[in-house]
C-alpha positions as CSV (number, residue, x, y, z in Angstrom):
1,K,53.3,2.6,13.1
2,E,52.8,1.8,16.8
3,F,56.6,1.9,17.5
4,R,57.1,5.1,15.7
5,M,54.2,6.8,17.3
6,E,55.2,5.9,20.9
7,G,58.9,6.7,20.4
8,Y,60.3,3.7,22.4
9,E,64.0,3.8,23.0
10,I,64.4,0.0,23.4
11,I,62.1,-2.7,22.2
12,H,62.1,-6.2,23.8
13,V,60.3,-9.3,22.4
14,T,60.1,-12.8,23.8
15,A,59.3,-16.4,22.9
16,F,56.4,-17.5,20.7
17,P,55.3,-16.9,18.1
18,F,58.4,-16.7,15.9
19,A,56.6,-14.5,13.5
20,L,56.3,-11.9,16.2
21,I,60.1,-12.0,16.8
22,W,60.8,-11.6,13.1
23,L,58.3,-8.7,12.7
24,V,59.7,-6.8,15.7
25,W,63.3,-7.4,14.5
26,K,62.5,-6.0,11.0
27,T,60.6,-3.1,12.5
28,C,63.5,-2.2,14.8
29,E,65.8,-2.5,11.8
30,A,63.8,0.0,9.8
31,L,63.4,2.4,12.7
32,K,67.1,2.0,13.8
33,K,65.9,1.0,17.3
34,P,67.8,-1.3,19.7
35,F,66.2,-4.8,19.5
36,I,66.5,-7.1,22.5
37,C,65.1,-10.7,22.6
38,T,64.5,-13.4,25.2
39,P,63.9,-16.4,23.0
40,L,63.4,-19.2,25.6
41,I,65.0,-21.7,23.3
42,H,64.0,-25.4,23.4
43,F,67.0,-26.8,21.6
44,E,65.6,-30.3,21.1
45,D,62.4,-28.9,19.4
46,P,62.8,-28.9,15.6
47,S,60.6,-25.8,15.4
48,H,63.2,-23.9,17.4
49,K,65.8,-24.4,14.7
50,N,63.9,-21.9,12.5
51,P,66.7,-20.0,10.6
52,L,64.6,-16.8,10.7
53,L,64.7,-16.9,14.5
54,W,68.5,-17.4,14.6
55,N,69.1,-14.6,12.0
56,A,67.1,-12.3,14.3
57,L,69.1,-13.3,17.4
58,K,72.4,-12.8,15.5
59,D,71.4,-9.3,14.6
60,A,69.9,-8.4,18.0
61,T,71.5,-5.7,20.1
62,A,71.2,-8.1,23.1
63,V,69.9,-11.6,23.8
64,I,68.8,-12.7,27.2
65,A,69.5,-16.3,28.2
66,C,67.7,-17.7,31.3
67,S,70.2,-20.5,32.1
68,N,73.8,-21.4,31.3
69,Y,72.5,-24.3,29.3
70,E,70.6,-21.9,27.0
71,R,73.6,-19.5,26.9
72,E,76.0,-22.2,25.8
73,G,73.5,-23.5,23.2
74,M,73.2,-20.1,21.7
75,M,76.9,-19.7,21.4
76,N,77.1,-23.1,19.7
77,M,74.5,-21.8,17.2
78,G,76.7,-18.8,16.4
79,I,75.4,-16.0,18.7
80,N,78.2,-13.6,19.7
81,P,78.9,-14.3,23.4
82,S,79.2,-10.5,24.1
83,K,75.5,-10.1,23.1
84,I,74.3,-12.8,25.5
85,H,73.2,-11.7,29.0
86,L,72.4,-14.4,31.6
87,I,69.2,-13.4,33.6
88,P,67.5,-16.4,35.3
89,M,63.8,-16.3,35.8
90,G,62.2,-16.3,39.2
91,I,59.0,-16.4,41.2
92,N,57.6,-14.0,43.8
93,L,58.1,-15.9,47.1
94,E,55.6,-13.7,48.9
95,E,52.8,-15.2,46.7
96,W,53.9,-18.7,47.8
97,K,53.8,-18.2,51.6
98,N,50.3,-19.6,52.4
99,P,49.3,-22.3,49.9
100,D,46.5,-24.6,51.1
101,G,46.9,-28.2,49.9
102,D,44.0,-29.4,52.1
103,R,41.7,-26.9,50.3
104,F,42.7,-28.4,47.0
105,R,42.2,-32.0,48.2
106,R,38.8,-31.1,49.6
107,K,37.7,-29.4,46.4
108,Y,38.5,-32.5,44.2
109,R,37.7,-35.1,46.9
110,L,41.3,-36.3,47.0
111,E,41.5,-37.0,50.8
112,G,43.7,-40.1,51.4
113,K,45.1,-40.1,47.8
114,K,48.8,-40.2,47.0
115,I,49.0,-37.3,44.5
116,I,51.5,-37.2,41.7
117,L,51.4,-33.7,40.1
118,F,52.3,-32.6,36.6
119,A,52.1,-28.9,35.6
120,G,52.8,-27.8,32.0
121,T,51.8,-28.3,28.4
122,K,50.7,-31.9,28.1
123,D,52.8,-33.1,25.3
124,Y,55.5,-35.7,24.5
125,N,58.5,-33.4,25.0
126,K,57.3,-32.3,28.4
127,G,57.1,-35.9,29.5
128,A,53.4,-36.0,30.0
129,I,52.8,-39.1,27.8
130,H,55.6,-40.9,29.6
131,L,54.0,-40.0,32.9
132,L,50.7,-41.5,31.9
133,Q,52.5,-44.7,31.1
134,A,54.5,-44.6,34.3
135,V,51.5,-44.0,36.6
136,E,49.6,-46.8,34.9
137,K,52.4,-49.1,36.1
138,I,52.8,-47.5,39.5
139,R,49.1,-47.9,40.3
140,Q,49.4,-51.7,39.9
141,K,51.7,-51.8,42.9
142,V,50.7,-48.7,44.9
143,K,47.1,-48.1,46.1
144,D,45.3,-44.8,46.0
145,V,47.6,-43.1,43.5
146,M,46.1,-40.1,41.6
147,L,47.8,-38.2,38.8
148,V,46.8,-34.6,38.8
149,S,47.6,-32.9,35.5
150,I,47.5,-29.1,35.1
151,G,48.0,-27.3,31.8
152,L,47.1,-27.1,28.2
153,P,46.1,-30.4,26.7
154,T,47.4,-31.4,23.3
155,R,46.0,-33.7,20.6
156,E,48.5,-36.4,21.6
157,W,47.5,-36.2,25.3
158,K,43.8,-36.5,24.4
159,K,44.5,-39.7,22.5
160,K,46.7,-41.2,25.3
161,R,45.0,-40.1,28.5
162,S,42.7,-43.2,28.4
163,L,45.8,-45.2,29.4
164,L,44.7,-44.2,32.9
165,H,41.2,-44.9,34.2
166,E,39.3,-41.7,34.9
167,D,39.3,-42.5,38.6
168,D,43.1,-42.3,38.6
169,L,43.5,-39.1,36.7
170,L,42.4,-35.5,37.6
171,D,42.8,-33.7,34.2
172,L,42.7,-30.0,34.7
173,C,43.3,-27.3,32.1
174,Y,44.2,-23.7,33.2
175,I,43.4,-23.0,36.8
176,S,43.9,-19.8,39.0
177,E,47.3,-19.0,40.4
178,E,46.0,-19.6,43.9
179,E,44.7,-23.0,43.0
180,K,47.9,-23.9,41.3
181,R,49.8,-23.1,44.5
182,D,47.4,-25.2,46.4
183,A,48.0,-28.1,44.0
184,F,51.7,-27.9,44.6
185,D,51.1,-27.9,48.4
186,A,48.8,-30.8,48.1
187,C,50.9,-33.2,46.0
188,D,53.2,-35.9,47.4
189,L,55.4,-35.9,44.3
190,F,55.9,-33.4,41.5
191,V,57.1,-34.8,38.2
192,M,57.9,-33.2,34.9
193,P,60.4,-35.3,32.9
194,S,60.8,-32.6,30.2
195,R,63.2,-33.4,27.3
196,Y,63.7,-29.8,26.2
197,D,63.2,-27.0,28.7
198,S,66.1,-24.5,28.9
199,F,64.6,-23.4,32.2
200,G,61.5,-25.0,33.7
201,I,60.0,-22.4,36.0
202,V,57.6,-25.0,37.5
203,Y,60.6,-26.5,39.3
204,L,61.0,-23.2,41.2
205,E,57.3,-23.2,42.0
């Protein structure tokens, strides 16, 4: 009803939830509207093998891949190469001109600490659990190490975060964009050993 009322010429849908992609695909099919999708596929994630998603992509007018890795993976899954358009993601460099790492360190009393930063969903496939285990070993040999973790906590993370003493872990959820930039400026080392990202935008950040 919404699409028909507004009279859109092209409809684009992206990423989660898969139900949204399927619904938009079927709506565009009924209205005979061009359907474009940016799926942000994580090929190692079993949930991304959902056949409904791949049926939608095969039928799409165009599919946007954000990396060559994703493009090649889509072709291997049967998406017509002529439909796939490579458009990498980016960040606004103007927003990153003046981060203040000292401000972040002062706010959380991290002066003198060696900061290891993680930014992302805190789950196994993003490498967050591995990082807890690694930092626990590192701190046995390196003094004043602090893991700063930013992002959505998962059930698995909540079970495992006790691997580190609370004095060695600053566990933050969502923070402002400004504070996130400060955290990147403050850290000595950024680590995200992800197993499945087709394009990790945090590496650009």
